VOGU-3710 file (C-alpha; in Angstrom, 3 decimals, decimal comma):
1> mkdtapqtiy> 101,735/38,568/30,117  103,497/39,990/33,677  106,487/39,001/34,401  106,384/37,475/37,910  109,649/35,834/38,296  111,696/37,775/40,971  114,879/39,022/39,660  118,402/39,124/42,140  119,783/43,027/42,947  122,873/43,062/44,052
11> lkdytpfgfv> 124,692/46,045/45,930  127,832/45,516/44,602  126,321/46,398/40,991  125,216/49,839/41,894  125,704/52,010/39,479  124,061/56,211/39,877  120,715/56,959/37,444  122,226/58,274/34,438  120,299/62,000/35,079  119,090/64,396/37,860
21> vesvhltfdl> 115,708/65,357/38,180  116,316/69,086/38,600  111,798/69,289/39,279  109,151/67,793/39,485  105,797/69,311/38,644  102,357/66,624/38,892  98,584/66,977/38,354  96,478/65,098/39,537  92,559/64,992/38,069  91,254/62,373/40,662
31> apnatrvhsr> 88,243/59,611/39,692  88,195/56,347/41,721  88,776/54,080/38,779  90,402/56,694/36,294  92,326/59,151/38,273  94,617/61,353/35,504  98,159/61,683/36,626  100,187/64,561/34,353  103,640/64,952/34,702  106,328/67,369/33,861
41> iafapnpeas> 109,630/66,730/34,942  113,224/68,276/34,110  116,150/65,871/32,934  119,127/66,749/32,822  122,591/64,528/32,194  124,251/63,076/35,381  128,051/64,039/35,193  128,682/61,491/37,601  126,511/59,032/35,862  128,159/56,626/32,777
51> drrfflhged> 125,377/54,873/31,693  122,961/57,343/29,718  120,364/54,736/29,022  116,647/56,959/29,950  114,534/54,027/31,807  111,361/55,212/33,774  109,717/52,992/36,334  106,409/51,767/35,835  104,216/49,195/36,420  99,616/48,978/36,107
61> lkligasidg> 99,846/52,653/34,300  98,142/53,109/31,084  99,716/55,840/28,782  97,742/58,161/27,318  100,715/59,892/26,129  103,934/61,446/26,179  106,329/64,708/24,937  109,588/65,745/24,941  110,036/69,447/24,938  106,409/69,853/23,721
71> tpvtpdvtdk> 107,185/67,285/20,920  105,355/63,390/21,035  107,370/60,356/21,445  106,222/56,612/21,474  108,161/55,320/24,056  109,108/51,871/24,383  107,261/50,394/26,935  107,099/47,195/28,736  105,115/45,971/32,323  107,994/47,153/33,899
81> gltctvpdgp> 108,675/50,971/32,974  109,417/52,311/29,461  112,358/53,492/27,935  112,479/56,614/25,119  115,615/58,209/22,845  116,010/61,892/24,913  118,641/64,503/24,136  121,760/64,994/24,864  121,422/67,901/27,213  118,540/69,038/29,345
91> flweceveid> 114,901/67,942/28,861  111,727/68,224/29,765  109,812/65,230/29,640  106,315/65,006/30,181  104,083/62,628/29,760  99,723/61,802/31,082  98,973/58,288/32,782  95,699/56,766/33,760  95,567/55,082/36,871  93,099/52,533/39,397
101> pqgntalegl> 92,748/53,877/43,157  89,748/51,770/43,516  91,399/48,834/42,154  94,256/49,051/44,255  94,303/46,327/47,336  97,643/46,245/47,274  97,608/49,471/48,949  101,031/50,578/47,123  100,897/53,765/45,028  97,531/55,645/44,862
111> ymsngmyctq> 94,738/53,780/46,155  91,268/54,069/48,127  90,555/53,360/51,960  86,410/53,626/52,831  86,012/56,251/50,151  89,638/58,470/50,741  92,478/58,775/48,176  95,901/58,199/49,969  99,322/57,173/48,802  101,734/54,855/50,451
121> ceaegfrkit> 105,488/54,919/48,207  107,905/53,183/50,024  110,123/51,361/48,938  108,238/51,297/44,930  104,768/52,652/45,310  105,642/55,798/43,381  106,040/53,491/39,957  102,569/52,582/40,459  101,501/56,701/40,279  103,376/57,416/36,960
131> yypdrpdvms> 106,449/57,057/34,839  109,489/58,129/37,101  113,063/57,030/38,015  111,294/55,307/41,167  114,898/55,261/43,642  116,274/57,038/46,373  119,314/58,401/45,280  116,507/60,133/42,710  116,097/63,521/45,002  114,424/66,357/43,600
141> vftveirgpq> 112,255/69,416/44,571  108,459/68,021/44,072  104,939/71,065/43,136  101,873/68,675/43,100  98,768/70,037/41,631  95,412/68,211/42,698  91,578/68,427/41,371  88,801/66,681/42,547  85,335/67,584/44,626  86,930/66,291/47,877
151> pvllsngnpr> 86,691/68,931/50,773  90,594/67,982/52,062  93,459/68,016/49,451  96,939/67,493/50,700  100,085/67,001/49,565  104,002/67,228/51,183  105,356/70,684/51,467  103,171/74,145/51,966  100,296/75,026/50,742  100,566/77,282/47,658
161> elgdghavwh> 96,414/77,173/46,446  93,975/75,976/48,727  90,544/76,268/47,162  87,128/74,500/46,182  88,358/71,380/44,447  91,847/72,696/43,539  94,933/72,754/45,627  98,716/73,355/45,004  101,369/72,349/47,514  105,252/72,678/46,925
171> dpwpkpaylf> 107,934/71,077/49,066  110,937/72,638/48,598  113,236/69,995/50,373  114,834/67,629/47,186  113,222/64,005/48,124  113,028/60,767/46,382  109,909/59,912/45,051  109,074/57,213/48,197  108,556/60,262/50,311  105,507/61,717/47,936
181> alvagellvq> 102,737/61,764/49,498  99,007/62,304/48,750  95,441/62,618/50,742  92,045/63,581/49,530  88,663/62,929/51,093  86,299/64,402/53,258  88,005/64,947/56,374  88,008/66,517/59,646  91,157/68,096/61,546  92,507/69,377/64,725
191> sdrfttcsgk> 94,953/71,411/64,566  97,401/73,107/66,811  100,602/75,040/66,818  104,200/74,683/67,814  106,928/77,273/67,905  110,217/75,677/67,056  113,337/77,172/68,727  114,128/79,853/66,429  110,785/81,353/66,998  108,607/79,964/63,626
201> evelnlyvrp> 105,288/79,449/63,875  104,409/75,635/62,553  101,006/74,901/62,411  100,051/70,905/62,886  96,866/69,249/61,936  95,700/65,644/62,568  93,093/64,640/59,977  90,762/61,954/60,583  87,228/60,735/59,443  84,227/61,706/60,961
211> gdegkcdfgm> 83,582/60,093/63,870  87,253/60,478/64,610  87,588/63,986/66,154  87,823/62,741/69,880  90,883/60,220/69,567  92,946/63,102/68,489  94,317/64,447/71,543  97,095/62,402/72,730  98,510/62,136/69,097  98,798/65,448/68,494
221> ealkksmkwd> 100,824/65,955/72,439  102,895/63,641/71,474  103,923/65,049/68,195  104,893/68,479/70,189  106,567/66,380/72,767  108,769/65,078/69,623  109,470/68,244/68,422  110,550/69,990/71,403  113,004/66,746/72,192  114,726/66,308/68,899
231> eevygreydl> 115,458/70,297/69,280  116,643/69,409/72,822  118,699/66,417/72,038  119,158/66,729/68,862  119,126/70,436/67,688  116,804/69,559/64,788  114,679/72,014/64,257  111,167/71,293/61,948  111,820/73,133/58,446  107,955/73,388/56,976
241> dvfnivavdd> 105,401/75,752/57,533  103,028/73,008/58,576  102,941/69,079/59,684  100,213/67,209/58,998  99,133/63,568/59,396  96,611/62,087/58,304  94,657/58,646/59,720  94,032/55,674/57,258  92,158/52,591/58,101  93,726/50,529/55,239
251> fnagamenkg> 97,826/50,338/55,568  100,316/47,867/55,078  102,946/49,391/57,822  102,300/51,150/61,626  102,835/54,503/59,337  105,288/56,358/56,323  107,294/59,495/56,719  106,219/61,539/54,110  108,134/64,987/53,733  105,206/67,431/55,806
261> lnifnsaavl> 102,678/64,143/55,251  102,428/61,442/57,458  100,273/58,828/56,758  99,705/56,637/59,621  97,673/53,581/60,231  94,896/54,542/62,189  95,904/52,284/64,880  98,774/54,290/65,353  97,203/57,110/66,062  93,766/57,321/67,062
271> aspetatdan> 93,083/56,970/70,986  90,740/57,285/73,765  90,822/56,286/77,516  87,783/54,268/76,461  89,407/52,602/73,213  92,817/51,834/73,275  95,244/50,701/76,453  98,031/51,892/77,907  100,651/49,767/75,809  98,302/51,436/72,789
281> ferieaiiah> 99,197/54,678/74,367  102,854/54,514/74,079  102,873/52,610/71,100  101,222/55,632/69,520  103,467/57,954/71,133  106,632/55,944/69,980  105,510/56,254/66,451  104,686/59,192/66,437  107,825/60,355/67,445  109,762/57,776/64,784
291> eyfhnwtgnr> 107,821/59,392/61,996  108,564/62,584/63,137  112,593/62,136/63,562  112,155/60,371/60,298  112,042/64,293/59,349  115,982/64,411/59,607  117,152/60,639/59,416  115,461/59,730/56,767  114,019/62,533/54,462  116,820/65,491/54,997
301> itcrdwfqlc> 119,226/62,801/54,877  118,385/59,694/53,182  119,616/56,366/51,289  121,683/55,897/48,607  120,164/52,435/47,715  117,591/49,823/49,256  120,873/48,117/50,661  121,327/51,379/53,346  117,369/50,883/54,812  119,414/50,253/57,822
311> lkegltvyrd> 121,011/53,933/57,352  117,464/55,817/58,259  115,492/52,851/60,273  118,103/51,337/62,848  118,994/55,194/63,740  115,731/56,974/63,492  114,491/53,325/65,676  117,464/54,121/68,154  115,957/57,903/68,629  112,334/56,871/69,533
321> sqftsdlrsa> 113,751/54,225/71,887  115,532/57,157/73,429  112,964/59,488/73,151  110,065/56,753/75,439  113,432/56,481/77,755  113,477/59,644/78,499  109,833/60,506/78,851  109,001/57,335/80,642  111,334/54,795/82,355  114,763/53,974/80,622
331> pvkrisdvid> 114,827/50,421/82,405  111,472/49,090/81,622  111,905/50,631/78,083  115,222/48,664/77,460  113,734/45,521/79,128  110,943/46,110/76,973  113,000/46,360/73,998  115,286/43,283/74,434  111,984/41,313/74,730  110,919/42,184/71,705
341> frarqfpedq> 114,270/42,441/70,098  114,824/38,294/71,308  111,420/37,583/69,837  111,483/38,826/66,587  115,005/39,055/65,210  117,286/36,185/67,359  114,942/33,699/65,154  115,344/35,773/62,264  118,708/35,723/62,603  119,221/31,970/63,243
351> gplahpvrpe> 117,006/30,529/60,319  116,409/30,348/56,851  115,596/34,842/56,614  119,090/35,826/57,708  120,481/38,347/56,399  123,189/40,918/57,423  121,958/44,304/58,630  122,841/46,127/55,341  122,255/42,913/52,520  123,996/42,354/49,877
361> sfqeinnfyt> 121,289/41,136/47,792  117,124/40,741/47,120  114,263/40,069/45,050  111,872/42,071/46,829  112,715/45,107/49,066  109,499/44,719/50,718  110,578/41,867/52,153  113,450/43,466/53,784  111,521/45,494/56,470  112,822/43,387/59,319
371> atvyekgaev> 113,681/43,313/62,674  117,190/42,862/61,976  117,339/46,257/59,695  115,115/47,631/62,490  115,742/46,793/65,641  119,326/45,147/65,047  119,944/48,474/63,053  118,935/50,358/66,410  121,116/47,770/68,672  124,118/48,581/65,996
381> igmlkrlvgd> 123,661/52,141/66,979  123,475/51,767/70,692  126,939/49,889/70,620  128,331/52,684/68,499  127,512/55,148/70,668  128,809/53,060/73,994  131,659/52,881/72,617  132,806/56,191/71,382  130,933/57,830/74,531  127,915/60,344/74,903
391> rayaealdly> 130,273/63,536/73,614  131,916/62,107/70,633  128,417/60,595/69,746  126,788/63,882/69,854  129,348/65,551/67,943  128,999/63,134/65,091  125,648/63,506/64,678  126,344/67,064/63,977  128,869/66,441/61,518  126,627/63,862/59,996
401> farhdgqact> 123,899/66,635/59,798  125,900/69,414/58,219  128,023/67,258/55,926  125,377/65,625/54,362  121,713/67,182/54,385  120,103/67,268/51,224  122,108/63,833/50,018  121,050/60,493/49,612  124,065/58,317/52,132  125,642/54,712/52,226
411> iedwlrvfed> 126,712/53,240/55,816  130,106/54,487/54,465  129,418/58,145/54,794  127,561/57,062/58,297  130,848/55,631/59,878  133,338/57,991/58,161  131,686/60,832/60,644  132,468/58,550/63,721  135,786/58,300/62,325  136,341/61,679/61,569
421> vtgrdlaqfk> 135,527/62,984/65,011  137,343/60,272/67,208  139,832/59,619/65,402  138,772/55,218/65,769  139,318/53,348/62,564  135,771/51,554/62,175  136,341/48,977/59,483  135,777/46,182/62,166  133,171/47,462/63,768  131,649/48,097/60,018
431> rwysqagtpr> 130,881/43,738/60,406  128,101/44,525/62,457  126,632/45,668/58,730  127,536/42,938/56,706  127,942/39,955/58,985  124,497/37,876/59,049  123,635/36,188/62,198  123,985/36,444/66,201  127,186/35,904/67,806  127,416/33,982/70,758
441> lavrddwndg> 129,837/35,133/73,638  131,238/32,362/75,977  132,571/33,248/78,850  134,440/31,523/81,757  136,497/33,063/84,993  138,954/32,350/87,329  140,397/34,045/90,983  144,117/33,971/91,721  144,845/35,628/94,376  143,094/38,891/94,307
451> tytlhftqtl> 142,630/38,926/90,752  139,569/38,127/88,916  139,578/37,493/85,419  137,009/36,681/82,312  137,746/34,829/79,530  135,249/35,721/76,567  135,199/33,376/73,308  133,254/35,030/70,331  131,633/32,765/67,585  129,148/33,011/64,531
461> apsaatadpq> 127,740/30,304/62,936  128,570/30,211/58,748  125,546/30,980/57,265  124,421/31,527/53,273  124,305/34,920/54,192  127,645/35,015/55,969  130,034/32,138/54,660  133,186/33,042/56,551  132,367/35,578/59,357  135,192/36,945/61,515
471> pqvipisvgl> 135,559/38,398/64,709  133,062/41,443/65,776  133,889/44,371/67,880  131,625/43,471/70,698  131,075/46,197/73,521  130,221/44,428/77,386  129,263/46,035/80,076  130,321/44,571/83,374  129,776/45,272/86,837  131,212/42,906/89,963
481> lgpdgdevla> 129,315/42,170/93,418  130,969/41,066/96,003  129,637/38,207/98,496  127,702/40,724/100,445  125,807/42,178/97,554  127,773/45,023/97,227  129,052/46,297/94,090  132,972/46,141/93,789  133,380/47,249/90,547  130,923/49,868/89,017
491> trtlemteat> 130,041/49,057/85,353  133,126/49,332/82,777  132,185/48,605/79,390  135,281/46,037/78,063  136,069/46,479/73,948  136,217/42,643/72,325  138,129/42,811/69,113  139,415/38,994/69,021  138,015/35,753/68,584  139,444/34,845/72,046
501> qsfafeglda> 139,866/37,833/75,133  140,559/37,936/78,949  140,185/40,933/81,012  141,903/41,040/84,684  140,304/42,741/87,517  142,920/42,969/90,869  142,762/43,644/94,205  140,055/42,554/94,851  139,665/41,288/98,387  136,885/38,035/97,737
511> rptpsilraf> 136,023/36,384/94,488  132,896/38,411/93,124  130,271/37,609/91,386  129,617/39,336/87,755  127,403/40,946/85,832  127,843/40,482/82,677  126,316/42,360/79,501  124,563/45,275/81,320  121,634/47,083/79,490  122,205/44,470/76,651
521> sapvvlerds> 125,224/46,198/76,182  125,699/44,216/72,660  123,117/41,620/70,473  124,539/38,709/71,721  123,594/35,190/73,534  125,759/35,088/76,573  126,714/31,376/77,459  127,778/31,020/80,834  127,829/28,436/83,412  125,599/30,014/86,165
531> dtaeraflla> 124,079/27,648/88,905  120,462/28,414/90,610  122,365/30,090/93,286  124,256/32,910/91,439  121,173/33,649/89,414  119,293/33,927/92,358  121,863/35,866/94,135  121,956/38,101/91,066  118,075/38,857/91,247  118,148/39,788/94,481
541> hdtdpfnrwe> 121,094/41,847/94,434  122,490/43,294/90,977  122,034/47,208/90,848  121,859/46,719/86,777  117,980/46,967/86,420  118,272/44,714/83,169  121,055/41,909/84,550  118,489/41,969/87,566  115,634/41,352/85,470  117,911/38,639/83,374
551> agralardtm> 118,708/37,080/86,334  114,942/36,886/86,767  114,359/35,484/83,064  116,935/33,002/83,145  115,583/31,028/86,764  111,762/31,299/85,248  113,707/29,838/81,688  115,578/27,078/83,403  112,432/26,050/85,912  109,764/26,002/82,406
561> msmattgapa> 112,640/23,895/80,913  112,943/21,203/83,560  108,798/21,015/83,672  108,320/20,818/79,945  111,308/17,856/79,617  111,044/16,243/82,741  108,122/17,249/84,494  110,069/18,701/87,414  108,043/21,220/89,973  108,416/24,519/89,995
571> gsayldgmla> 111,546/25,640/91,316  111,597/27,341/94,944  114,260/29,361/93,723  112,121/31,173/91,056  109,125/31,402/93,412  110,988/32,480/96,535  112,827/35,277/94,139  109,676/36,602/92,616  107,788/36,625/95,381  110,463/39,071/96,857
581> vlrdddldpa> 110,363/41,216/93,941  106,342/41,919/94,603  106,932/42,333/98,281  109,539/45,105/97,071  107,927/48,753/97,648  111,108/50,084/95,909  110,809/49,182/93,067  108,893/50,614/89,882  105,657/49,105/89,121  106,095/48,183/85,728
591> yralmlaqps> 109,447/46,899/86,713  108,022/44,255/88,376  105,334/43,577/85,977  107,951/43,157/83,928  109,642/40,805/86,450  106,618/38,676/86,778  105,909/37,813/83,033  107,391/34,465/82,050  109,234/33,811/78,802  107,157/33,337/75,947
601> qselatalae> 106,517/29,917/74,676  108,172/30,894/71,539  111,438/31,333/73,309  111,319/28,434/75,447  111,364/26,488/72,291  113,883/28,576/71,084  115,861/27,504/73,848  115,059/23,691/73,862  116,276/23,398/70,514  119,394/25,130/71,167
611> agstpdpdai> 119,785/22,691/74,445  119,802/20,407/71,630  115,983/18,914/72,831  113,070/18,733/70,492  110,637/21,360/71,546  107,008/19,976/72,488  104,239/22,805/72,060  101,990/21,313/74,254  104,706/20,176/77,214  105,965/24,137/76,791
621> wqagetlala> 101,939/25,459/77,401  101,331/23,275/80,117  104,491/24,081/82,070  103,774/27,602/81,593  100,072/27,043/83,283  101,725/24,922/86,059  104,242/27,876/87,161  101,645/29,980/86,896  99,430/28,591/88,976  102,499/27,764/91,301
631> laqhaqdvlp> 103,401/31,453/91,595  99,961/32,535/92,530  99,522/29,728/95,179  103,217/31,070/96,495  102,682/34,786/96,324  98,661/34,371/97,525  99,143/36,252/100,725  100,535/39,768/99,223  98,555/39,462/95,839  94,837/41,431/97,394
641> rilaecrvdg> 97,909/43,782/98,512  99,416/44,464/95,406  95,551/44,857/93,888  94,466/47,208/95,879  97,931/49,214/96,109  97,391/49,404/92,385  93,943/50,399/91,801  94,041/53,861/90,141  91,410/56,648/91,388  90,744/59,620/89,638
651> pyrpdpdqts> 90,680/60,251/86,028  92,284/57,937/83,424  95,591/59,507/82,151  98,453/57,338/80,097  101,288/58,904/81,859  104,324/56,602/83,945  102,869/56,652/87,327  98,977/55,393/86,714  100,379/52,872/83,649  102,470/51,394/85,458
661> kralgarala> 100,532/50,694/88,765  97,860/49,173/85,593  100,681/46,675/84,759  101,305/45,451/88,316  97,944/45,123/88,772  97,316/42,991/85,350  99,766/40,809/86,661  98,586/40,087/90,289  94,970/39,872/88,938  96,077/37,178/86,235
671> lvtrldggaq> 97,647/35,478/89,314  94,539/35,961/91,157  92,198/34,415/88,745  94,190/31,151/88,665  92,768/30,931/92,408  89,521/32,420/92,325  88,491/31,335/89,078  87,767/34,744/87,713  85,738/35,955/90,219  87,814/39,314/90,645
681> aaaqyaaadn> 88,523/39,551/86,897  84,954/39,612/86,324  84,144/42,456/88,829  86,952/44,454/87,470  85,399/43,774/84,287  81,974/45,052/85,132  83,684/48,532/86,956  86,254/49,065/84,199  86,125/52,747/82,676  88,959/52,365/80,339
691> mtlqlsslgc> 89,975/50,082/77,772  93,193/49,298/79,702  91,146/47,518/82,782  88,355/46,030/80,599  90,901/44,045/78,086  93,123/43,047/80,920  89,965/41,308/83,159  88,861/39,652/80,074  91,992/37,996/78,818  92,646/36,623/82,486
701> lltagkgdeq> 88,677/35,534/82,048  89,338/33,625/78,483  92,392/32,283/80,057  90,564/30,661/82,812  88,615/29,318/80,007  85,431/31,648/80,850  84,426/34,665/79,462  81,812/34,197/76,952  78,672/36,152/78,533  81,590/39,297/78,395
711> vaafyeqwqd> 82,846/38,478/75,049  79,744/38,651/73,603  79,085/42,190/75,798  82,559/43,897/74,357  81,224/43,257/70,873  77,671/44,698/71,746  79,723/47,662/72,968  82,062/48,195/70,523  80,605/46,590/67,402  80,877/50,365/65,840
721> drlvidkwfg> 84,931/51,073/66,594  87,321/49,042/64,033  90,193/49,427/65,845  88,216/48,146/69,047  86,799/44,997/67,478  90,420/44,436/66,069  91,110/43,490/69,690  87,729/41,521/70,446  89,179/39,424/67,381  92,767/38,805/68,188
731> mqiagaapar> 92,123/38,694/71,908  89,802/35,221/71,886  92,669/33,618/69,851  95,512/34,722/72,311  93,900/33,486/75,033  92,646/29,952/73,552  93,391/27,111/74,796  95,589/25,707/72,860  92,746/22,669/71,430  90,278/25,275/70,307
741> aaaiaadltg> 92,775/28,411/69,373  92,445/27,117/65,102  89,065/26,367/65,535  88,120/29,805/67,169  90,016/31,214/64,722  88,428/29,629/61,699  84,983/30,656/63,086  85,996/34,331/63,461  87,245/34,473/59,742  83,669/33,450/59,271
751> hpdfnwknpn> 82,313/36,530/61,124  80,605/39,050/59,413  83,092/41,577/60,461  86,050/40,218/59,184  87,244/42,092/56,585  90,315/39,963/55,405  91,433/42,628/52,714  91,932/44,815/55,838  95,274/44,439/56,857  94,384/45,392/60,848
761> rfratlgala> 91,856/42,623/60,888  93,941/39,847/59,065  96,821/40,643/60,950  94,731/40,630/64,310  92,935/37,176/63,482  95,860/35,213/61,423  99,006/37,420/63,588  97,146/35,933/66,953  96,610/32,700/65,891  100,462/32,531/65,052
771> mnhagfhaad> 101,427/34,030/67,936  99,523/31,523/70,013  102,277/28,667/70,046  100,534/25,601/71,142  97,496/26,609/69,023  99,107/27,563/65,926  101,397/24,487/66,140  98,396/22,143/67,001  99,760/18,154/66,541  96,769/17,720/63,873
781> gsgyrlladw> 98,067/20,927/61,761  94,917/22,943/61,737  96,889/26,109/62,647  99,474/25,583/59,888  96,526/24,921/57,014  94,601/27,661/58,491  97,214/30,290/57,671  98,252/28,556/54,598  94,662/28,955/53,222  94,745/32,781/54,125
791> lirldpvnpm> 97,665/33,380/53,071  96,673/31,635/49,481  93,920/33,908/49,106  95,413/37,285/50,319  98,461/37,112/48,078  97,092/37,907/44,557  95,057/41,058/46,765  97,761/41,754/49,108  101,548/40,481/48,534  102,961/42,738/50,877
801> ttarmcsafq> 100,981/41,653/53,885  101,418/37,786/52,761  104,658/37,888/52,239  105,278/39,237/55,771  102,940/36,740/57,554  104,807/33,906/55,904  107,388/34,571/59,082  104,879/32,611/61,174  106,999/29,229/59,686  110,181/30,167/59,703
811> twrrydsarq> 111,098/28,313/62,805  109,397/25,257/61,526  113,121/22,789/61,336  113,094/22,846/64,912  109,927/21,176/65,328  109,155/16,929/65,450  109,196/15,300/62,126  105,421/15,158/62,386  104,907/18,841/62,653  108,311/19,384/60,421
821> sligaeldri> 106,134/17,118/57,450  102,573/19,118/58,051  104,614/22,613/57,687  106,174/21,662/54,786  103,258/20,264/53,202  101,355/23,831/53,755  104,672/25,600/52,344  104,506/23,088/49,604  101,124/23,958/48,529  101,550/28,084/49,143
831> aatpglspdt> 104,713/27,896/46,516  102,745/25,878/44,045  100,020/28,220/44,009  99,650/29,349/40,245  100,353/33,117/39,769  102,354/33,611/43,600  103,475/37,329/43,870  107,445/37,905/43,731  107,176/38,436/47,504  105,885/35,627/48,468
841> temmsrirga> 107,855/33,641/46,416  110,842/34,798/47,497  109,670/34,034/51,235  108,724/30,696/50,719  112,028/29,978/48,607  113,926/31,162/51,459  111,743/29,537/54,575  111,560/26,355/52,658  115,178/25,837/51,871  116,134/25,858/55,554
851> k> 118,222/23,051/56,707
//
């Protein structure tokens, strides 16, 4: 019987593996239920290790035989791996195992997706392929031989032999096992070429299953843009002769950066105007860039252990954000990132799942692929760059690549290159990696005869992860506006290092209005007593695009909180401010679209809880509906002009000019629908020639309580395209009124196309329910029960997706006692499920333990 009890692993216990792996040769004889894997691995004692116990990870493997230097051996095998007595010097380990790709529903290791073999080895999937020291600090050169009837046989690196039923691939760059990849199947390929800055020709291939060949063009162009950008901005040239991408339908994540063979969730790479929205195109562009940028920040330099995961992920998220900012609108990208960050990372930081950017311990590493590691890790990189400056940042990165190429590194290695370049002591800054939680930055000001002073206090609440938090380095970007709205102090970054610190600005003619935390210069919660007049002033005059948006967001949030708790009417300051934004044709349409977006219902719930109120999901939803109607009525004279000006003539292009117009047009249509009952939305749906217009108009109809005819027509039109049908599942639940959301989701789980074992379809359906705030938190508990039912069913099939979906319950303690009781009962039911996976067991333990 397998031991499924979670075991805690600690950063402080790290020791190097007792052996180095000098080379790896793998041979695969593919068969759906009985693939044979023969490994030949050259080991040698590691002079930096004191523990020479020979232990190789291995799970769900049938050992056929093993030998050392040609002599058969009988290892001691458990369900976690094997141990064996080995020579004191170098030796050749060989073993053969049998695995069952067809039966591997967890989608880790080697598995099958619609008849295609593919792998996912990060974080610990390689141990399900063969016995190996499956840890990121063990790096080696791999040669892979694949034998099977499939016409396409792929692995990492460059091809050495390609023939019928046989292929040999060699990766000359040392890598850990988590970067291993194999794909075999009947695939079509779109090919292109890229000439690097040194003149090397690289073959680019995008492999898809038949029927998807028309959805490759954008992904290929995004790859070439990424390669060019990385050369120009970071000086990083691609280092193999070929770069392959494969689209896979069944994949737990968005994509994986395996060296030279990136494996992508189909939804993260396939796109055409007819089937993908503008948001899909931008997401695909960013994910392709992210995985390509990993070639240096993750592959050539990897992490020593999984506690250092942010070293590769935070840095690469920061780089892909820079990429999108350069290609599209930097202000829109920054605001969009912060919206996502606050929606995903702040609740994580403030709840039972809180952990530092570099955790001190974990039970299941799959549970730490979190917004804290990725997005907060990226924010920490941005703060570091802001503190040292662009030039020093570039010099430090050059030193990082030169010093650590081919190594498995730590956060200490990363910070040391900045210290060596700048001469700064970053010991205090390092607390951003070691302390959990979101700092709160309180500010008050005073004015005295031409001197304006800002007084800051930073606090960080103690938590299980950080019992005694200490002050952190906080870069605070500040500007000052005069009474006429002109800027009297351009953006200046203040460096806060103490618990309480003051900064004075002298020689001013009049008391200014401060613009604090410009560009969201640090991932903190800013606390400042600010009235409606000041927020309206900043909305009208702030020269920092982020803080101008932030002022409008604060007005909307205050208005909705008042409406939800007291039934107050919509505030005129917010309505007038949004009308001015709509009328300002000098603003980027995409920026105006962001301005018009309401705070999410979950954001309102968080704000109410922080203000000492118990959030009522139904009241929050009703406040949003009432405010949207009030804004539609307030702006009804200008909305027809906005709709007309946002109409795009000519062929569809997912470029910034067209996408920004469609974004603003969608906001305007949503408001118009409040007034005309959906007449213009229905007309746009009927005339739509791209998925962006089709889906936005259908969303308007669903919000208006209409659209049954269009929903049915949409399914008839797209029933053979699984990625579009994912949208069909999700939009019906996302657009449903709260009282109907759980019932609609339950009905859709009974639909013949609901393939619950496919992560995309599961997330599109149950994830959409969790995102429908008032619907998920229906007072009768139906949303909680439905999600719990499906998590219990999914866990034995796919623990990774199950555990990640458990986070829908992480904020349960902020709601009323009746809802807490209902959620608590479901959490107890999940936790009591016999044979619950370690992944989900850990998540339940952390979420249920919240106080």
